[in-house]
C-alpha positions as CSV (number, residue, x, y, z in Angstrom):
1,M,0.0,0.0,0.0
2,T,1.2,3.5,-0.7
3,R,1.7,5.6,2.4
4,P,-0.4,8.7,3.0
5,K,1.2,11.9,1.8
6,S,3.1,13.7,4.6
7,Y,2.7,17.4,5.2
8,A,6.1,18.0,3.6
9,Q,5.1,16.3,0.4
10,A,1.8,18.2,0.1
11,S,1.4,20.9,-2.6
12,K,0.7,24.5,-1.7
13,G,-3.0,24.0,-2.2
14,D,-3.0,20.9,-0.1
15,V,-1.1,22.6,2.7
16,N,-3.7,25.4,2.9
17,E,-6.5,22.8,3.1
18,I,-4.7,20.8,5.7
19,I,-4.1,23.9,7.8
20,K,-7.8,24.7,7.7
21,I,-8.7,21.2,8.8
22,K,-6.2,21.3,11.7
23,D,-7.5,24.7,12.8
24,A,-11.1,23.4,12.7
25,F,-10.1,20.2,14.6
26,P,-7.0,21.0,16.7
27,K,-7.2,17.7,18.7
28,L,-7.1,15.4,15.6
29,C,-3.9,13.4,15.0
30,P,-2.1,13.8,11.6
31,K,-3.4,10.5,10.3
32,K,-7.1,11.6,10.9
33,I,-6.3,15.0,9.3
34,S,-4.9,13.2,6.2
35,E,-8.0,11.0,6.0
36,I,-10.4,14.0,6.1
37,H,-8.3,15.8,3.5
38,K,-8.5,12.9,1.1
39,V,-12.3,12.6,1.6
40,I,-12.6,16.3,0.8
41,N,-10.6,15.7,-2.4
42,N,-12.9,12.7,-3.3
43,L,-10.2,10.1,-2.6
44,D,-10.2,7.1,-0.3
45,M,-7.1,5.9,1.4
46,K,-6.1,3.8,-1.6
47,G,-6.1,6.8,-3.9
48,K,-9.2,5.8,-5.9
49,L,-12.2,7.9,-6.6
50,K,-14.7,7.4,-3.8
51,F,-17.5,9.8,-4.4
52,N,-18.2,13.1,-6.0
53,M,-19.0,15.9,-3.5
54,T,-20.0,18.4,-6.2
55,N,-23.5,17.7,-7.4
56,K,-23.9,19.2,-10.8
57,G,-27.5,19.3,-11.7
58,P,-29.2,19.0,-15.1
59,S,-28.7,21.7,-17.7
60,R,-31.0,24.7,-17.4
61,K,-31.3,24.6,-21.2
62,Q,-34.0,22.0,-20.8
63,V,-37.8,22.2,-20.3
64,I,-39.5,19.4,-18.4
65,I,-43.1,18.6,-19.3
66,P,-44.8,16.0,-17.1
67,M,-47.5,14.4,-19.2
68,G,-48.6,10.9,-17.9
69,S,-47.6,7.4,-18.9
70,N,-48.8,7.2,-22.6
71,N,-48.4,10.7,-23.9
72,P,-44.6,10.7,-24.2
73,D,-44.6,7.8,-26.7
74,R,-47.3,9.5,-28.8
75,V,-45.3,12.8,-28.8
76,M,-42.2,11.1,-30.0
77,V,-43.8,9.6,-33.1
78,H,-43.7,13.0,-34.7
79,S,-41.0,14.7,-32.6
80,N,-39.3,16.3,-35.6
81,V,-42.6,17.9,-36.6
82,H,-43.2,19.2,-33.1
83,V,-39.7,20.7,-32.9
84,A,-40.3,22.6,-36.1
85,N,-43.8,23.8,-35.0
86,I,-42.6,24.9,-31.6
87,N,-39.7,26.9,-33.1
88,S,-42.1,28.6,-35.5
89,S,-44.3,29.6,-32.6
90,L,-41.3,30.9,-30.6
91,K,-40.1,32.8,-33.7
92,N,-43.6,34.5,-33.9
93,I,-43.1,36.0,-30.4
94,K,-39.5,37.1,-31.4
95,S,-37.9,34.7,-28.9
96,E,-34.2,33.9,-29.1
97,V,-34.9,30.5,-27.7
98,A,-35.1,27.5,-30.2
99,V,-35.8,23.9,-29.6
100,D,-32.9,21.5,-30.6
101,F,-34.7,18.2,-29.9
102,I,-37.3,16.4,-27.8
103,R,-36.8,13.2,-25.9
104,P,-38.9,11.1,-23.5
105,D,-38.0,10.6,-19.9
106,N,-40.2,8.1,-18.1
107,K,-43.6,10.0,-17.8
108,D,-42.1,13.3,-18.9
109,I,-40.9,15.0,-22.1
110,I,-37.6,16.8,-22.1
111,V,-37.4,19.7,-24.5
112,T,-33.7,20.7,-25.0
113,T,-33.2,24.3,-26.1
114,N,-30.3,26.5,-27.2
115,K,-30.8,29.0,-24.3
116,V,-32.6,29.0,-21.0
117,A,-36.3,29.4,-21.6
118,A,-38.1,32.4,-20.2
119,T,-41.7,32.4,-18.8
120,S,-43.1,33.5,-22.2
121,D,-41.2,30.6,-23.9
122,L,-42.6,28.1,-21.5
123,K,-46.1,29.4,-22.2
124,V,-45.6,28.9,-25.9
125,I,-44.4,25.3,-25.4
126,E,-47.2,24.5,-23.0
127,D,-49.9,25.8,-25.3
128,Y,-48.5,23.8,-28.2
129,M,-48.3,20.6,-26.3
130,K,-51.8,20.9,-24.8
131,N,-53.3,21.5,-28.2
132,L,-52.0,18.3,-29.8
133,N,-54.8,16.1,-31.0
134,D,-53.2,12.7,-30.4
135,I,-52.4,13.1,-26.7
136,D,-54.6,13.5,-23.6
137,S,-54.2,17.2,-22.7
138,N,-55.6,16.6,-19.2
139,D,-52.4,14.8,-18.3
140,V,-50.1,17.5,-19.6
141,M,-48.8,19.6,-16.7
142,S,-47.2,23.0,-16.9
143,P,-43.6,23.0,-18.3
144,R,-40.8,23.8,-15.8
145,L,-37.0,24.2,-15.8
146,P,-34.9,21.6,-14.0
147,Q,-34.4,22.1,-10.3
148,L,-31.5,21.1,-8.1
149,K,-32.0,19.1,-4.9
150,S,-30.1,20.2,-1.8
151,Y,-30.6,20.3,1.9
152,L,-30.7,22.8,4.7
153,K,-29.7,22.2,8.3
154,I,-31.4,24.5,10.8
155,L,-29.9,24.9,14.3
156,G,-30.9,26.8,17.5
157,I,-34.6,26.0,17.3
158,P,-36.4,25.0,20.6
159,Y,-37.4,21.4,20.7
160,L,-40.4,22.0,22.8
161,V,-43.2,24.3,21.6
162,E,-43.3,27.5,23.7
163,D,-45.4,27.2,26.9
164,T,-46.2,23.5,26.3
165,N,-44.6,20.1,26.9
166,L,-45.2,19.2,23.2
167,S,-42.2,18.5,21.0
168,L,-41.7,20.2,17.6
169,T,-43.4,18.3,14.8
170,C,-42.9,18.2,11.0
171,D,-46.3,19.7,10.4
172,I,-45.5,22.7,12.6
173,V,-42.3,23.4,10.8
174,E,-43.9,23.0,7.4
175,R,-46.6,25.5,8.4
176,I,-43.9,28.0,9.4
177,L,-41.9,27.5,6.2
178,K,-44.9,28.2,4.1
179,T,-45.3,31.7,5.8
180,T,-41.6,32.6,5.5
181,H,-40.7,34.6,2.3
182,I,-37.2,33.0,1.9
183,F,-38.9,29.7,1.2
184,N,-41.3,31.1,-1.5
185,D,-39.4,29.5,-4.4
186,L,-38.4,26.3,-2.7
187,V,-40.2,22.9,-2.7
188,L,-39.8,20.2,-0.1
189,A,-38.3,17.2,-1.8
190,L,-38.8,14.9,1.1
191,R,-40.4,14.8,4.5
192,L,-38.2,17.0,6.8
193,Y,-36.4,15.4,9.8
194,I,-36.2,16.7,13.4
195,I,-34.0,15.4,16.3
196,K,-33.3,16.7,19.7
197,A,-29.7,18.1,19.8
198,S,-29.0,17.0,23.3
199,P,-30.9,15.2,26.1
200,K,-30.1,18.0,28.5
201,Y,-31.0,21.0,26.4
202,N,-34.2,22.2,24.7
203,M,-32.7,22.5,21.3
204,A,-33.6,20.8,18.0
205,V,-31.8,20.2,14.7
206,I,-33.9,20.2,11.6
207,W,-32.9,18.8,8.2
208,I,-34.8,19.9,5.2
209,N,-34.5,18.5,1.6
210,I,-35.4,21.1,-0.9
């Protein structure tokens, strides 16, 4: 097995990262610091790629149209015709967006464009799809741009509801989130998770997938 790189062998960039780790965790031994450093750089102790910590989401030059189970196949039969017709409609509103191609994705249709579609472009695409004769327009939902999934960790929240002995619940937190303006454009991807930070203190930690 190859030995872990020593501090003396590290590059300038590595040294800066190692110093930051040591400052954050002053009690860790050099071996543990080296392990953390390699995890941060996506490597396990054998030097092989372990996981990718950067989560690059789908291109924004796509339009996702949910449309049920049977509709995508029906759309793809004449996909070239649909691309030409949508581009003609986009040209009529003097849009700089043009459709390159259409492909199915499970129960969705993915419309790939040359630029990120604006609200007016999405409206043109939606109207066209919902007016097709050979699909069920009731199953066609409004087009949307791809969204990234991430998580938030909220600290410093009381675990017990004020003036009660009741613990904080997911329903309470969700109601609060809906009334907070910073969450206006966010969608809960999964049920949020609440734990008590310590048995001795009335503090909660909340994880929210968005």
